[in-house]
N, CA, C and O of each residue as an XYZ file, in Angstrom:
268
protein
N    -210.888     -9.241     22.209
C    -210.693     -8.131     21.291
C    -211.317     -6.868     21.866
O    -212.349     -6.914     22.535
N    -210.680     -5.757     21.597
C    -211.201     -4.492     22.094
C    -212.378     -4.044     21.234
O    -212.509     -4.475     20.088
N    -213.236     -3.178     21.780
C    -214.384     -2.689     21.004
C    -213.966     -1.942     19.734
O    -214.634     -2.034     18.704
N    -212.877     -1.216     19.815
C    -212.411     -0.476     18.635
C    -211.956     -1.448     17.555
O    -212.241     -1.257     16.373
N    -211.250     -2.485     17.969
C    -210.781     -3.492     17.008
C    -211.965     -4.212     16.364
O    -211.942     -4.494     15.166
N    -212.997     -4.511     17.154
C    -214.203     -5.142     16.613
C    -214.876     -4.227     15.594
O    -215.316     -4.679     14.537
N    -214.953     -2.945     15.917
C    -215.583     -1.986     15.009
C    -214.796     -1.884     13.705
O    -215.385     -1.848     12.625
N    -213.480     -1.837     13.802
C    -212.652     -1.755     12.603
C    -212.795     -3.011     11.746
O    -212.828     -2.926     10.519
N    -212.880     -4.173     12.389
C    -213.078     -5.418     11.645
C    -214.410     -5.398     10.919
O    -214.504     -5.839      9.774
N    -215.433     -4.892     11.575
C    -216.755     -4.811     10.951
C    -216.741     -3.836      9.777
O    -217.335     -4.111      8.735
N    -216.072     -2.708      9.938
C    -215.957     -1.736      8.844
C    -215.220     -2.367      7.665
O    -215.631     -2.205      6.516
N    -214.147     -3.077      7.944
C    -213.383     -3.737      6.888
C    -214.236     -4.758      6.155
O    -214.218     -4.813      4.925
N    -214.979     -5.563      6.894
C    -215.855     -6.562      6.263
C    -216.918     -5.887      5.401
O    -217.226     -6.360      4.307
N    -217.472     -4.793      5.888
C    -218.501     -4.070      5.132
C    -217.929     -3.509      3.833
O    -218.574     -3.581      2.787
N    -216.734     -2.956      3.895
C    -216.101     -2.405      2.693
C    -215.808     -3.511      1.688
O    -216.033     -3.338      0.490
N    -215.307     -4.644      2.166
C    -215.012     -5.764      1.267
C    -216.288     -6.258      0.603
O    -216.299     -6.530     -0.598
N    -217.369     -6.376      1.377
C    -218.651     -6.798      0.797
C    -219.134     -5.786     -0.235
O    -219.651     -6.166     -1.286
N    -218.968     -4.504      0.059
C    -219.411     -3.456     -0.863
C    -218.621     -3.504     -2.165
O    -219.183     -3.297     -3.240
N    -217.337     -3.771     -2.074
C    -216.513     -3.825     -3.280
C    -216.848     -5.024     -4.152
O    -216.631     -4.987     -5.363
N    -217.369     -6.075     -3.561
C    -217.766     -7.256     -4.337
C    -219.100     -7.049     -5.042
O    -219.393     -7.721     -6.032
N    -219.894     -6.138     -4.546
C    -221.206     -5.842     -5.136
C    -220.999     -4.855     -6.288
O    -220.468     -3.766     -6.068
N    -221.405     -5.210     -7.510
C    -221.115     -4.332     -8.664
C    -221.665     -2.911     -8.522
O    -220.967     -1.949     -8.844
N    -222.890     -2.766     -8.052
C    -223.466     -1.420     -7.939
C    -222.746     -0.601     -6.872
O    -222.524      0.598     -7.044
N    -222.383     -1.253     -5.776
C    -221.672     -0.535     -4.715
C    -220.279     -0.135     -5.178
O    -219.805      0.960     -4.874
N    -219.630     -1.022     -5.912
C    -218.294     -0.700     -6.424
C    -218.363      0.493     -7.372
O    -217.490      1.360     -7.346
N    -219.387      0.538     -8.197
C    -219.566      1.668     -9.110
C    -219.795      2.959     -8.336
O    -219.237      4.002     -8.678
N    -220.608      2.889     -7.303
C    -220.867      4.076     -6.481
C    -219.585      4.562     -5.808
O    -219.336      5.765     -5.722
N    -218.785      3.628     -5.339
C    -217.517      4.002     -4.701
C    -216.590      4.648     -5.732
O    -215.923      5.638     -5.433
N    -216.548      4.092     -6.939
C    -215.709      4.675     -7.989
C    -216.151      6.099     -8.318
O    -215.319      6.996     -8.450
N    -217.451      6.302     -8.451
C    -217.950      7.656     -8.720
C    -217.622      8.595     -7.561
O    -217.284      9.758     -7.782
N    -217.718      8.105     -6.351
C    -217.363      8.922     -5.192
C    -215.903      9.340     -5.225
O    -215.570     10.481     -4.904
N    -215.032      8.415     -5.613
C    -213.608      8.740     -5.713
C    -213.346      9.751     -6.831
O    -212.500     10.634     -6.684
N    -214.064      9.624     -7.941
C    -213.913     10.589     -9.035
C    -214.344     11.978     -8.579
O    -213.665     12.965     -8.859
N    -215.466     12.053     -7.880
C    -215.950     13.345     -7.369
C    -214.934     13.940     -6.399
O    -214.657     15.138     -6.443
N    -214.381     13.104     -5.526
C    -213.386     13.589     -4.570
C    -212.159     14.136     -5.301
O    -211.612     15.166     -4.908
N    -211.730     13.457     -6.355
C    -210.583     13.917     -7.131
C    -210.874     15.254     -7.810
O    -210.016     16.136     -7.836
N    -212.072     15.406     -8.354
C    -212.463     16.669     -8.991
C    -212.475     17.798     -7.966
O    -212.014     18.902     -8.256
N    -212.998     17.532     -6.774
C    -213.042     18.553     -5.722
C    -211.629     18.970     -5.322
O    -211.359     20.159     -5.149
N    -210.733     18.007     -5.176
C    -209.347     18.329     -4.816
C    -208.695     19.168     -5.918
O    -207.978     20.125     -5.625
N    -208.940     18.814     -7.183
C    -208.374     19.584     -8.296
C    -208.935     21.001     -8.320
O    -208.195     21.957     -8.554
N    -210.241     21.145     -8.078
C    -210.844     22.482     -8.043
C    -210.261     23.305     -6.906
O    -209.956     24.484     -7.087
N    -210.106     22.701     -5.742
C    -209.543     23.409     -4.598
C    -208.120     23.872     -4.904
O    -207.750     25.004     -4.595
N    -207.329     22.995     -5.510
C    -205.949     23.361     -5.851
C    -205.931     24.502     -6.867
O    -205.125     25.426     -6.753
N    -206.812     24.439     -7.853
C    -206.876     25.503     -8.855
C    -207.299     26.825     -8.266
O    -206.714     27.862     -8.575
N    -208.309     26.800     -7.421
C    -208.770     28.044     -6.797
C    -207.723     28.620     -5.862
O    -207.570     29.839     -5.772
N    -207.007     27.760     -5.171
C    -205.940     28.231     -4.290
C    -204.838     28.899     -5.108
O    -204.289     29.923     -4.702
N    -204.520     28.321     -6.252
C    -203.481     28.898     -7.110
C    -203.914     30.252     -7.670
O    -203.082     31.143     -7.843
N    -205.193     30.413     -7.952
C    -205.693     31.667     -8.516
C    -205.988     32.733     -7.460
O    -206.194     33.898     -7.802
N    -206.010     32.359     -6.213
C    -206.420     33.289     -5.154
C    -205.525     34.526     -5.096
O    -206.022     35.641     -4.937
N    -204.229     34.343     -5.220
C    -203.312     35.479     -5.133
C    -203.532     36.496     -6.235
O    -203.618     37.694     -5.965
N    -203.623     36.037     -7.467
C    -203.812     36.975     -8.576
C    -205.194     37.614     -8.534
O    -205.347     38.783     -8.887
N    -206.185     36.867     -8.112
C    -207.535     37.418     -8.012
C    -207.597     38.488     -6.929
O    -208.231     39.526     -7.118
N    -206.954     38.245     -5.816
C    -206.923     39.229     -4.737
C    -206.231     40.502     -5.213
O    -206.699     41.608     -4.945
N    -205.124     40.340     -5.914
C    -204.422     41.502     -6.453
C    -205.278     42.286     -7.431
O    -205.267     43.517     -7.421
N    -206.019     41.585     -8.275
C    -206.883     42.252     -9.245
C    -207.956     43.074     -8.536
O    -208.184     44.231     -8.891
N    -208.612     42.489     -7.542
C    -209.681     43.208     -6.840
C    -209.126     44.375     -6.026
O    -209.789     45.405     -5.903
N    -207.932     44.233     -5.472
C    -207.306     45.357     -4.767
C    -207.010     46.497     -5.735
O    -207.177     47.666     -5.389
N    -206.576     46.164     -6.937
C    -206.315     47.173     -7.967
C    -207.608     47.890     -8.347
O    -207.632     49.118     -8.437
N    -208.672     47.143     -8.567
C    -209.972     47.739     -8.903
C    -210.435     48.644     -7.773
O    -210.923     49.747     -8.017
N    -210.287     48.185     -6.549
C    -210.720     48.961     -5.386
C    -209.960     50.283     -5.291
O    -210.558     51.323     -5.018
N    -208.660     50.246     -5.511
C    -207.879     51.485     -5.416
C    -208.249     52.463     -6.534
O    -208.265     53.674     -6.313
N    -208.543     51.955     -7.718
C    -208.922     52.846     -8.821
C    -210.303     53.442     -8.596
O    -210.535     54.602     -8.935
N    -211.219     52.672     -8.031
C    -212.555     53.195     -7.733
C    -212.454     54.261     -6.653
O    -213.150     55.275     -6.716
N    -211.600     54.044     -5.670
C    -211.420     55.018     -4.598
C    -210.847     56.323     -5.154
O    -211.243     57.401     -4.711
N    -209.927     56.245     -6.111
C    -209.340     57.445     -6.712
C    -210.377     58.232     -7.504
O    -210.317     59.461     -7.533
N    -211.317     57.563     -8.140
C    -212.340     58.227     -8.953
C    -213.297     59.004     -8.070
O    -213.762     60.073     -8.465
N    -213.597     58.504     -6.907
C    -214.519     59.185     -6.001
C    -213.909     60.488     -5.617
O    -214.505     61.247     -4.852
């Protein structure tokens, strides 16, 4: 077996052992929930970026006119 294949087998065994352990499984579940929240926040911020940029450009142009 190649070293990479051995490493992957060891990683797989470690993950399987972790999933069988109740506390580790809970930690993994919380990690997945956090990852999902981060992805949702990133998607939301990306969607708002265009309108926010437009708003700040509008404010900037009005402040420049007042000067």
